C-alpha positions as CSV (number, residue, x, y, z in Angstrom):
1,M,37.5,94.8,-246.0
2,G,39.4,97.6,-247.8
3,Y,38.2,101.4,-248.2
4,K,35.5,100.2,-245.6
5,A,38.3,99.3,-242.9
6,A,40.1,102.3,-243.6
7,M,37.0,104.9,-243.6
8,T,35.7,102.8,-240.4
9,A,39.3,102.8,-238.5
10,F,39.3,106.5,-239.0
11,I,34.9,107.2,-238.1
12,S,33.8,104.2,-236.3
13,T,35.5,100.8,-236.6
14,S,39.0,99.9,-237.6
15,S,37.8,96.8,-238.3
16,R,34.6,94.6,-238.8
17,L,35.8,93.5,-235.0
18,R,37.1,96.1,-232.7
19,P,35.7,99.8,-232.1
20,L,37.9,102.2,-232.4
21,R,37.4,105.3,-230.5
22,R,37.0,109.1,-232.1
23,P,39.7,110.7,-230.1
24,K,42.1,107.9,-230.6
25,C,41.2,108.0,-234.6
26,L,42.1,112.0,-234.4
27,A,45.4,111.0,-232.5
28,L,46.2,108.4,-235.4
29,L,46.1,111.0,-238.2
30,A,48.2,113.3,-236.0
31,G,50.7,111.1,-235.2
32,A,50.5,110.0,-238.9
33,F,50.5,113.2,-240.6
34,I,53.4,114.2,-238.4
35,A,55.3,111.3,-239.2
36,L,54.5,112.2,-242.9
37,L,56.3,115.6,-242.7
38,L,59.2,114.8,-240.1
39,T,60.2,111.8,-243.2
40,G,58.9,113.9,-246.2
41,C,58.3,109.7,-247.9
42,A,57.0,106.2,-247.4
43,A,58.7,103.5,-246.6
44,S,59.1,100.7,-249.8
45,L,58.7,96.9,-249.1
46,P,62.0,95.3,-249.2
47,K,63.5,94.4,-253.0
48,D,64.9,91.6,-254.5
49,V,63.1,88.7,-251.5
50,E,63.3,85.2,-252.0
51,R,60.8,83.4,-252.6
52,P,61.0,79.9,-252.9
53,V,58.1,77.5,-254.7
54,S,56.5,75.1,-253.7
55,T,53.0,73.3,-254.5
56,A,50.6,71.0,-253.0
57,L,51.1,67.6,-252.2
58,S,51.3,65.8,-256.0
59,Q,49.7,62.1,-254.3
60,P,47.5,63.4,-251.7
61,Q,45.5,59.8,-252.4
62,S,48.6,57.9,-250.5
63,T,47.7,59.7,-247.1
64,E,45.3,58.3,-244.5
65,L,42.9,61.2,-245.1
66,G,43.3,60.1,-248.7
67,L,42.0,57.0,-248.0
68,L,39.1,57.8,-246.1
69,V,37.8,60.2,-248.7
70,S,38.2,57.3,-251.1
71,Q,36.7,54.8,-249.0
72,A,33.3,57.2,-249.0
73,R,33.2,57.9,-251.9
74,P,29.7,55.2,-252.7
75,A,30.2,53.2,-256.6
76,R,26.8,55.5,-257.8
77,A,29.1,58.4,-257.4
78,K,30.2,59.9,-260.5
79,P,34.3,60.4,-261.0
80,D,34.8,63.6,-260.8
81,A,32.2,64.3,-257.5
82,S,33.4,66.3,-254.7
83,A,31.7,64.7,-250.7
84,F,30.2,68.5,-249.1
85,A,29.6,68.7,-245.2
86,L,27.3,72.0,-244.0
87,L,29.1,73.2,-241.3
88,S,26.9,75.3,-239.5
89,G,27.9,76.6,-236.4
90,P,31.1,77.6,-234.6
91,R,31.8,74.3,-232.4
92,H,31.9,72.2,-236.1
93,A,34.1,75.3,-237.1
94,L,36.2,74.5,-235.0
95,S,35.7,71.1,-234.4
96,S,36.2,70.2,-238.5
97,R,39.6,72.2,-238.5
98,M,40.8,71.0,-235.7
99,A,40.4,67.3,-236.8
100,L,42.4,69.0,-240.4
101,V,45.1,69.7,-238.3
102,E,45.4,65.9,-236.0
103,N,44.9,64.1,-239.1
104,A,46.8,65.7,-241.9
105,Q,50.8,63.4,-242.3
106,K,52.4,65.5,-245.4
107,T,50.5,69.1,-246.2
108,L,48.7,71.7,-244.3
109,D,47.7,75.1,-245.8
110,L,46.1,78.2,-244.4
111,Q,45.1,81.2,-246.7
112,Y,42.8,83.8,-244.3
113,Y,42.5,87.7,-244.4
114,A,42.3,87.3,-240.7
115,I,44.2,85.3,-238.1
116,H,43.6,87.0,-234.5
117,A,46.0,86.4,-231.6
118,D,43.3,84.8,-228.5
119,Q,42.8,82.0,-227.4
120,S,40.3,80.1,-229.7
121,T,42.7,80.6,-232.2
122,G,45.6,80.2,-230.2
123,R,44.3,76.9,-229.4
124,L,44.3,75.8,-233.1
125,L,48.0,77.3,-233.7
126,R,49.3,75.0,-231.3
127,A,47.8,71.7,-233.2
128,V,49.3,73.8,-236.0
129,V,52.4,73.5,-234.5
130,Q,52.6,70.5,-233.5
131,A,51.7,69.0,-236.5
132,A,54.9,70.6,-237.8
133,R,57.1,69.0,-235.5
134,R,55.8,65.7,-236.4
135,G,56.3,66.4,-240.0
136,V,53.8,68.3,-241.7
137,R,54.3,71.0,-244.2
138,V,53.0,74.0,-242.8
139,R,52.4,76.5,-244.8
140,V,50.2,79.7,-244.1
141,L,49.8,83.0,-246.2
142,L,47.7,85.2,-244.4
143,D,46.5,89.3,-245.4
144,D,48.8,92.3,-244.1
145,F,46.0,94.7,-243.0
146,H,45.7,93.0,-239.3
147,S,49.1,92.2,-238.3
148,T,50.1,95.2,-236.0
149,G,49.3,95.3,-232.3
150,P,48.6,92.2,-230.5
151,D,47.7,90.3,-233.2
152,A,51.2,90.7,-234.8
153,Q,52.2,88.3,-232.6
154,V,50.3,85.1,-235.1
155,M,53.5,85.9,-237.4
156,R,55.4,83.8,-234.7
157,L,54.9,80.8,-237.0
158,A,57.3,82.2,-239.4
159,F,59.7,80.9,-236.6
160,V,58.8,77.5,-236.0
161,P,60.5,74.5,-237.8
162,N,58.6,73.0,-240.9
163,V,56.3,76.1,-240.9
164,E,56.5,79.0,-243.5
165,M,54.3,82.2,-243.3
166,R,54.0,84.9,-246.0
167,M,51.8,87.6,-246.3
168,F,50.2,89.1,-249.3
169,N,50.0,92.3,-250.1
170,P,51.4,94.0,-247.4
171,L,52.5,97.4,-245.9
172,A,55.2,99.1,-245.3
173,G,55.9,100.6,-242.4
174,S,56.0,100.3,-238.8
175,R,54.6,97.5,-237.3
176,A,55.1,98.5,-233.6
177,S,52.3,101.2,-233.4
178,T,48.6,101.8,-235.2
179,I,50.2,104.9,-236.1
180,G,52.7,104.0,-238.2
181,R,49.7,102.1,-240.1
182,A,47.9,105.0,-240.4
183,W,50.8,106.5,-242.1
184,T,50.7,103.8,-244.9
185,L,47.4,103.8,-245.5
186,L,47.7,107.4,-246.1
187,T,50.9,107.2,-248.3
188,D,49.8,104.0,-250.3
189,F,45.9,104.0,-249.8
190,Q,44.7,102.7,-253.0
191,R,47.0,99.6,-253.0
192,A,46.0,99.4,-248.8
193,Q,42.1,99.1,-249.4
194,Q,42.5,96.3,-252.0
195,R,43.0,92.9,-249.7
196,M,43.4,89.2,-249.8
197,H,39.7,88.4,-248.5
198,N,40.2,84.8,-249.3
199,K,39.6,81.8,-246.3
200,L,40.7,78.6,-246.9
201,F,42.3,75.2,-244.8
202,V,43.6,72.6,-246.6
203,A,44.8,69.0,-244.8
204,D,46.8,66.5,-247.3
205,N,45.3,68.7,-250.5
206,T,42.5,66.1,-249.6
207,L,40.0,67.8,-247.3
208,A,39.7,71.4,-246.8
209,V,37.1,73.5,-245.1
210,I,35.8,76.6,-247.2
211,G,33.6,80.2,-246.0
212,G,33.0,83.1,-244.8
213,R,34.7,82.5,-241.3
214,N,38.5,84.3,-240.4
215,L,39.8,82.9,-237.1
216,G,39.5,84.6,-233.9
217,D,37.2,84.5,-231.3
218,A,34.7,86.3,-232.8
219,Y,34.5,83.6,-235.1
220,F,34.0,80.7,-232.9
221,D,31.5,82.0,-230.5
222,A,33.9,83.2,-227.9
223,S,33.5,86.6,-227.7
224,N,32.0,88.7,-224.6
225,V,31.0,91.3,-227.1
226,G,30.1,90.6,-230.4
227,N,30.1,86.9,-232.1
228,F,29.8,86.5,-235.7
229,V,26.9,84.1,-237.2
230,D,28.5,81.7,-240.2
231,L,29.0,78.5,-241.9
232,D,31.7,76.8,-244.2
233,V,31.7,73.8,-245.9
234,L,34.2,70.4,-245.7
235,A,35.1,68.7,-249.0
236,G,37.0,66.1,-250.1
237,G,37.8,64.9,-253.2
238,P,38.6,66.3,-256.6
239,V,37.9,70.3,-255.5
240,V,40.3,70.6,-253.5
241,K,43.3,70.1,-256.2
242,D,41.0,73.4,-257.2
243,L,41.4,75.1,-254.2
244,S,45.2,74.0,-253.5
245,R,46.0,75.4,-257.0
246,S,44.1,78.8,-256.1
247,F,46.3,78.6,-253.2
248,D,49.7,77.5,-254.9
249,R,49.3,80.7,-257.0
250,Y,48.8,83.5,-254.4
251,W,51.6,81.5,-252.5
252,N,54.3,81.9,-255.3
253,N,53.1,85.1,-256.4
254,V,55.4,88.2,-256.3
255,R,52.7,89.7,-254.0
256,A,53.3,87.2,-250.9
257,Y,56.3,87.9,-249.0
258,P,58.4,85.8,-246.4
259,V,57.4,87.6,-242.5
260,Q,61.2,87.1,-242.1
261,S,61.8,90.0,-245.3
262,L,58.9,92.3,-243.5
263,I,60.7,92.3,-239.8
264,S,63.9,93.7,-239.0
265,E,66.6,91.6,-237.2
266,P,66.1,93.1,-234.0
267,D,62.6,92.4,-234.0
268,L,63.0,88.8,-235.1
269,L,64.7,87.9,-232.3
270,K,62.8,89.0,-230.3
271,L,58.9,88.0,-231.2
272,K,61.2,84.2,-231.4
273,T,62.6,84.3,-227.5
274,Q,59.2,85.3,-226.5
275,F,57.6,82.4,-228.9
276,D,60.3,80.1,-227.6
277,Q,59.5,80.8,-223.7
278,E,55.7,80.6,-224.4
279,D,56.0,77.4,-226.2
280,A,58.1,76.0,-223.3
281,K,54.9,77.3,-220.6
282,T,52.9,76.0,-223.3
283,E,54.3,72.3,-223.0
284,A,54.3,72.2,-219.3
285,A,50.8,73.4,-219.0
286,P,47.0,72.4,-220.5
287,A,45.9,74.6,-222.3
288,P,43.5,78.6,-220.9
289,D,39.6,78.0,-221.5
290,T,39.0,79.2,-224.3
291,G,35.2,79.9,-223.3
292,I,34.3,77.4,-226.7
293,A,31.8,74.5,-225.7
294,E,33.5,71.0,-226.6
295,P,32.6,69.0,-229.4
296,E,31.0,65.5,-229.4
297,S,34.4,63.8,-229.5
298,E,36.6,64.0,-226.3
299,G,39.7,65.1,-228.2
300,G,37.6,68.4,-229.0
301,S,38.1,67.2,-233.0
302,M,35.4,66.2,-235.5
303,N,35.3,62.7,-235.8
304,L,35.6,62.3,-239.9
305,N,34.6,59.0,-240.5
306,Q,31.3,59.5,-239.4
307,I,30.5,62.7,-241.7
308,P,27.7,62.2,-243.7
309,W,28.9,63.2,-247.3
310,I,26.7,64.5,-249.7
311,W,28.8,63.9,-253.5
312,A,27.9,65.9,-255.8
313,Q,29.6,67.8,-259.1
314,A,31.8,70.9,-259.0
315,M,33.4,73.9,-259.4
316,V,36.1,76.6,-257.7
317,L,35.8,80.2,-258.1
318,A,39.0,82.3,-257.3
319,D,40.9,86.0,-257.6
320,S,43.4,86.0,-259.6
321,P,46.0,87.2,-257.0
322,T,47.2,90.2,-259.5
323,K,43.6,92.0,-259.3
324,I,45.8,93.8,-256.5
325,P,48.4,95.8,-258.0
326,A,51.8,95.4,-257.2
327,E,53.7,98.0,-254.8
328,G,54.4,101.4,-257.1
329,A,51.5,99.9,-259.8
330,E,47.9,101.1,-260.4
331,R,46.8,98.1,-261.1
332,S,48.2,94.4,-262.6
333,A,51.7,95.1,-264.6
334,A,51.0,94.6,-268.5
335,S,53.0,91.2,-268.3
336,E,51.2,89.6,-265.6
337,H,49.1,86.8,-267.5
338,A,45.1,87.9,-266.0
339,E,44.0,84.4,-265.1
340,S,39.8,83.0,-265.3
341,A,38.4,83.4,-261.6
342,V,37.2,79.8,-263.0
343,L,39.4,76.8,-261.4
344,K,39.9,73.5,-263.2
345,A,42.8,71.6,-262.7
346,D,42.1,68.6,-265.1
347,D,40.3,69.2,-268.4
348,A,38.7,65.7,-268.2
349,Y,36.6,67.1,-265.5
350,S,33.5,69.0,-266.3
351,P,31.9,71.7,-265.1
352,P,28.5,71.1,-263.5
353,P,25.9,72.2,-266.2
354,S,24.1,74.4,-263.9
355,A,27.3,76.4,-263.0
356,T,28.3,77.2,-267.0
357,P,27.3,80.3,-267.2
358,A,29.9,81.4,-264.6
359,L,32.2,79.9,-266.9
360,N,34.3,83.1,-268.8
361,A,33.9,85.3,-264.7
362,E,36.7,87.8,-264.7
363,S,36.1,87.2,-260.7
364,V,34.1,85.3,-258.5
365,V,31.7,87.8,-258.1
366,D,31.5,88.0,-261.7
367,G,30.9,84.2,-261.7
368,L,28.1,84.8,-259.4
369,L,26.0,87.9,-261.1
370,A,25.7,85.4,-264.4
371,L,24.3,82.9,-262.3
372,I,22.0,85.5,-260.8
373,R,21.3,86.2,-264.5
374,S,20.4,82.6,-264.8
375,A,17.8,82.2,-262.3
376,R,15.0,80.1,-263.4
377,Q,12.7,80.2,-260.4
378,D,14.4,81.0,-256.6
379,L,17.4,83.2,-255.6
380,L,18.3,83.1,-251.6
381,V,20.8,85.6,-250.9
382,V,23.0,85.8,-247.6
383,S,25.7,88.5,-247.6
384,P,26.4,90.1,-244.3
385,Y,27.8,93.7,-246.2
386,F,25.1,93.4,-249.1
387,V,26.1,96.5,-251.4
388,P,24.3,96.5,-254.7
389,G,25.9,99.0,-257.4
390,T,24.8,99.0,-261.2
391,E,25.7,95.6,-262.2
392,I,24.5,93.5,-259.0
393,M,20.8,95.9,-260.0
394,D,21.1,95.0,-263.2
395,A,21.9,91.2,-262.7
396,F,18.4,91.1,-259.9
397,R,16.6,93.3,-262.5
398,A,17.0,90.9,-264.8
399,A,15.6,88.0,-262.6
400,R,12.9,89.7,-261.9
401,S,11.6,90.2,-264.9
402,K,12.0,86.1,-265.9
403,G,9.3,86.0,-262.0
404,V,12.2,84.7,-260.0
405,R,11.7,84.7,-256.5
406,I,14.5,86.8,-254.9
407,R,15.1,86.7,-251.0
408,V,17.6,88.9,-249.7
409,L,19.6,88.1,-245.5
410,T,21.8,91.0,-244.6
411,N,22.4,92.6,-240.9
412,S,20.5,95.6,-239.9
413,L,22.1,98.0,-238.7
414,A,22.2,97.5,-235.3
415,S,24.0,93.3,-236.0
416,N,26.4,95.4,-238.8
417,D,30.0,95.8,-237.5
418,A,30.7,97.7,-240.5
419,P,28.0,100.9,-240.4
420,L,28.8,102.7,-243.0
421,A,28.4,99.6,-245.6
422,H,25.0,99.7,-244.4
423,A,25.2,103.2,-245.6
424,G,26.0,101.6,-249.4
425,Y,22.9,98.9,-249.0
426,A,19.9,101.4,-247.2
427,R,20.7,103.7,-250.3
428,H,18.7,101.1,-252.4
429,R,16.7,99.2,-249.3
430,K,13.3,100.9,-251.3
431,A,14.6,100.2,-255.0
432,L,15.1,96.8,-254.0
433,L,11.4,96.9,-252.4
434,E,10.0,97.9,-255.4
435,M,11.9,95.6,-257.6
436,G,9.9,93.1,-255.6
437,I,12.9,91.9,-254.0
438,E,12.0,90.5,-250.1
439,L,14.1,91.7,-247.8
440,H,15.3,90.6,-244.2
441,E,17.7,92.0,-241.8
442,M,19.5,89.6,-238.7
443,R,18.5,91.0,-235.5
444,S,22.0,91.5,-233.0
445,E,20.2,89.9,-230.0
446,A,23.1,87.4,-228.7
447,A,19.8,84.9,-228.1
448,N,19.7,84.2,-232.1
449,V,23.6,82.9,-232.2
450,R,22.1,79.4,-230.9
451,S,19.5,79.2,-233.5
452,A,20.8,80.7,-236.7
453,L,22.0,78.8,-238.8
454,R,20.6,75.6,-236.9
455,A,20.2,73.4,-239.9
456,G,23.6,71.4,-241.4
457,T,24.8,68.2,-242.3
458,T,27.1,68.1,-238.8
459,G,24.7,69.0,-236.4
460,S,22.9,71.4,-234.8
461,S,25.4,74.8,-234.0
462,G,25.9,75.3,-230.9
463,G,25.3,77.9,-227.9
464,S,25.9,81.1,-227.4
465,A,29.0,82.1,-225.4
466,G,27.4,84.7,-223.3
467,A,26.1,87.8,-223.6
468,S,27.1,89.3,-226.9
469,R,26.0,90.9,-230.0
470,A,25.2,88.6,-233.1
471,M,26.9,90.0,-236.4
472,L,26.0,87.9,-239.8
473,H,29.3,87.0,-241.0
474,T,27.6,84.4,-243.6
475,K,28.1,84.4,-247.5
476,L,25.8,82.2,-249.4
477,L,23.8,81.9,-252.8
478,V,21.3,79.2,-253.0
479,I,20.1,79.0,-257.3
480,D,16.7,77.3,-258.0
481,G,17.4,74.7,-255.6
482,R,20.6,73.2,-257.1
483,L,23.2,74.9,-257.1
484,V,25.1,76.6,-254.0
485,A,28.3,79.0,-253.6
486,V,29.8,79.1,-250.5
487,G,32.3,81.1,-249.9
488,S,34.9,84.3,-248.8
489,M,32.8,86.9,-251.3
490,N,30.1,89.2,-250.5
491,L,27.8,90.8,-252.4
492,D,28.7,94.1,-252.7
493,M,31.3,96.0,-255.3
494,R,34.4,95.7,-253.0
495,S,34.2,92.4,-253.6
496,Q,34.0,92.7,-257.2
497,L,36.0,94.9,-258.7
498,Q,38.9,95.2,-255.1
499,N,39.4,92.3,-252.9
500,T,40.5,89.2,-253.7
501,E,37.6,86.2,-253.2
502,I,37.2,83.0,-253.2
503,A,34.2,80.5,-253.9
504,V,32.9,76.7,-254.4
505,L,29.8,76.4,-256.5
506,I,27.8,73.1,-255.6
507,A,25.9,71.4,-257.8
508,S,23.3,69.4,-256.2
509,R,19.6,69.5,-254.8
510,R,20.1,68.0,-251.6
511,F,23.1,70.1,-250.2
512,S,20.9,73.3,-252.0
513,Q,18.0,71.9,-249.4
514,L,20.2,71.8,-246.6
515,A,21.8,74.9,-247.1
516,G,18.3,76.9,-247.6
517,D,16.9,75.3,-245.1
518,S,19.4,76.6,-242.8
519,I,18.1,81.0,-243.3
520,D,14.5,79.5,-244.0
521,E,14.5,78.0,-240.3
522,S,15.8,81.1,-238.8
523,L,14.1,84.0,-241.0
524,P,10.8,83.7,-238.9
525,E,12.9,84.8,-235.5
526,N,15.9,86.1,-236.1
527,S,15.8,88.3,-238.7
528,W,13.7,92.0,-239.3
529,R,11.3,91.7,-242.7
530,V,11.4,94.8,-244.5
531,D,8.5,96.4,-246.2
532,L,6.8,98.8,-247.7
533,D,3.3,100.4,-246.2
534,P,0.9,101.4,-248.3
535,K,2.2,105.0,-248.7
536,G,5.7,104.0,-249.7
537,K,7.3,104.0,-246.2
538,L,9.8,102.0,-245.4
539,V,8.4,99.5,-242.1
540,W,10.0,96.9,-240.4
541,R,7.9,93.8,-239.2
542,A,9.1,92.5,-235.8
543,P,10.2,89.2,-235.9
544,L,7.5,86.1,-235.0
545,D,6.6,85.8,-231.0
546,S,9.8,88.2,-230.4
547,G,7.1,90.6,-228.6
548,L,8.5,93.1,-230.9
549,R,6.6,96.2,-232.2
550,D,7.1,97.0,-235.9
551,S,9.2,99.7,-236.5
552,Y,8.8,102.8,-239.0
553,S,13.2,103.6,-238.0
554,E,16.1,101.4,-237.8
555,P,15.4,99.0,-235.4
556,D,17.7,98.6,-232.4
557,A,19.8,100.6,-233.6
558,S,21.2,104.2,-231.0
559,L,20.4,107.3,-232.1
560,G,23.6,107.8,-233.0
561,L,24.3,105.6,-235.1
562,R,21.2,106.5,-237.4
563,L,22.6,110.3,-237.3
564,M,25.8,108.9,-238.5
565,L,24.4,106.7,-240.8
566,Q,22.3,110.1,-242.5
567,L,25.2,112.4,-242.4
568,L,28.3,110.0,-243.9
569,G,26.1,107.1,-245.7
570,P,25.7,109.3,-249.1
571,L,29.1,111.0,-248.7
572,A,30.7,106.9,-249.8
573,P,30.4,106.2,-253.7
574,D,29.1,102.2,-254.0
575,S,32.0,101.6,-255.4
576,L,34.4,102.4,-251.9
577,L,31.7,100.2,-249.5
């Protein structure tokens, strides 16, 4: 999120999850300004922090999960092939993670941009705590943007035996109030806008869930306000070692601070006492109702023995942690080695031929742009926050010059929880259409959560928890029906230049068809098709069987939201959205 999150915090949203009204924003700004005047200086991060080095499990094949993957491997699969399953809905998103936690024997590694302190995440993290108590080493790496207010309670994990928790690129100052966080944003704005956006969940260095989903009610279809439509990939085999390698280089980086180094001793004791009291109650009482429909299995976790795996060659793209400057530095120190975005743990494994254009990429998005330029027939792009800057437009133009069909699915203004990001897309919309690109914008009606992304190797996506707004959050590329990219990245300049991201490239026609079908089957009913009429004016074609009419203005969006887009949209450059 970065600058988008900061800007929308002061204008309309503090994150891509919860609205923050303007009067409160002004109060925050005033409070931060007064604090700055009174102190005359900004707080700084702790020095000489101890960071014990640790790495992923070295012998994962000795675990039950390792044995499961080994036994599932077909004789015809290539030695460097990995196993993949498309997780196409909130039920399977939660049940797959629960299964990894419950079956882990040695290690659990969690890396996330946001972990929200709510019911669904509480259910998952209680299982993580139980895993730690039975001897599983747990490492939790969390970006620091959302670690204030109620969400700061997630940091209680750091006080559980056998759990280590570190905050990546933390912001100095008080965590007790949003005023302190606003002050930090003002005094260290350049660094604060750059965030670790990676999302990764790894068990025993054998099975992993990767995708665009953070942890929270809105990501598991349990919010009554708005729910994100997302997808994940469950991966097993050699590719997981590459994912763990990425985790390790973030975990052991100087930008990762143990929670204990960031909170004062009184605050530590207060949080620990609170955790112990609540944990004691949890031990004696059943888990609260999360509002999430239980998966098919009685225990609430996915049966990993029944996964219909697709075996394919794959490659990991992961930004280096040095992409984010350390405190007090404009950019990474010259002494730091700027690693390539391409991760391969074993030189004996060659990348899939279809992924080779991304081999020399400096960032995840740069790698994807290379693949877009190399496309020969068809390109499907799903990006919730789609802000095509110059390089992205050039890549599209290069593909179109070869006759490549390009389809893009993004949020409509009404379904976008970051309206300023939509402004960055809207200014390029006509040029994209004139280029011959097909544009689809997701509807915001709650009913569409049920049907969007309904196809997948694990079954249907499940139903919606109730009346709420649907917001696209899927990050997906399907190239020439043979290569799929799934990860944390948006196709925007923020992901390219500011935030760190991670993605997996899967070279499989079968998997490509599944991923493509999960989008294609939902497009007619769940999205507006944007066209140019004979006079060159934008027109939004109504979704199939919706009973809606075509529109010549942003559909479903309020007048106030459309006015904000017109007034504020032109003020921010693409690189800052």
